[in-house]
N, C-alpha and C positions, 0 to 999 in steps of 0.2 A: 580732208575734212576741214572746212572753213569754220573756225570757232571765234565767236565774238563774246566778250564778257563786259557787261555794263553794271554799274553800281548806282545805288541811290541811298544816301545817308551813311555810307561807310567808305573807308579808304580801301582801294584795291592794292594791297601790298604785294610785293613780288612773291613771297611764300604762298599767299592765298591764291594768286593767279596761277602759279606753278601747280599747286595742289588741285585746283579746279580742272586745269587742263589734263593733268595726269589721270585724275579720277574719271573724267569723261572719255578719254581715249581708251581706258581700260573697260569701261561700260559699253561703249559703242563701237569698239574696234572690230567686232565681228560683222558689223553692218556698214562699214565704211564705203562700200561700193554703192549702197543705196542712198547715201546721204548727200544732200546738196549743201546743207549748212546747219550750224548749231549756234543758238543764241542763248546765253546765260545771263540772267538778271539777278543780282544779289542786292539785298536791301536790309536796312535797319529801320524798322517802322517807328519805334519809340525813341530812338536816339539814345542819349546817355542815361535815360531812366532805367534801362535794363528790362529784364523779363523775357518771356518767350516771344521775341519780336524779330528774329532774324529770318529772312525769307530767301528762298532760292527757287527761281522759276526757269525751266529749261524748255526751249522750243526747238524742235528738230524738223527740218524740211526734208522730206523724203522724195527722192527722185520718182516721179510718176505716181506717187501715192498721197501727196498732200502734207499736212502739218500734224505733228504729234506734240502734245504739251504735257508737262508734269511739273509739280511744285511741291515744296515742303517748307515747314516752318519749325523753328526750335530756338533754344537759348544760345546755341553756338553755331556760328556760320559754317564751320567745317562739317559738323554733323548734318546740317541742312543740305549741304552739297552732297554728302553721302546718300542721304535719303532720296533726294531728287534724282541723283544719278541712277540709283537702283530702280526707281519708279519709271524713269524714261527708258531704261533698258527693257523692262517688262512691257511697257507700252509699245515700243518700236517692234519688239519681237512678236507681240500679239497682233499688231497691225499687219506686219509682213506675212505672218502665217495665215491670217484671214484672207489676204489678197491671193496667196498661193492656193488656198482651198477653193476659192471662187473660180480660178482658172481651170481646175480639173472637172 
């Protein structure tokens, strides 16, 4: 699984990078054969002003099935990664099950 992490408005520290990679591998590990690539975008919208402004957007490219997208926002970047990873797992699972149902 090819994983790309990009940031906007915040620093990508080694612990944040490792956490994001670990969380996505856990969420998408069951689908690794169907994945062509995963792109994660982390951002801080308001900068140092604070608030519910951390964003995580995940784009997954599925082999033969197109692109699946999920995002989350919150006050903590780690929690937004958790929410987005859970959403992308559900979205990928739903997309693949729909495709399998159409084959039958």
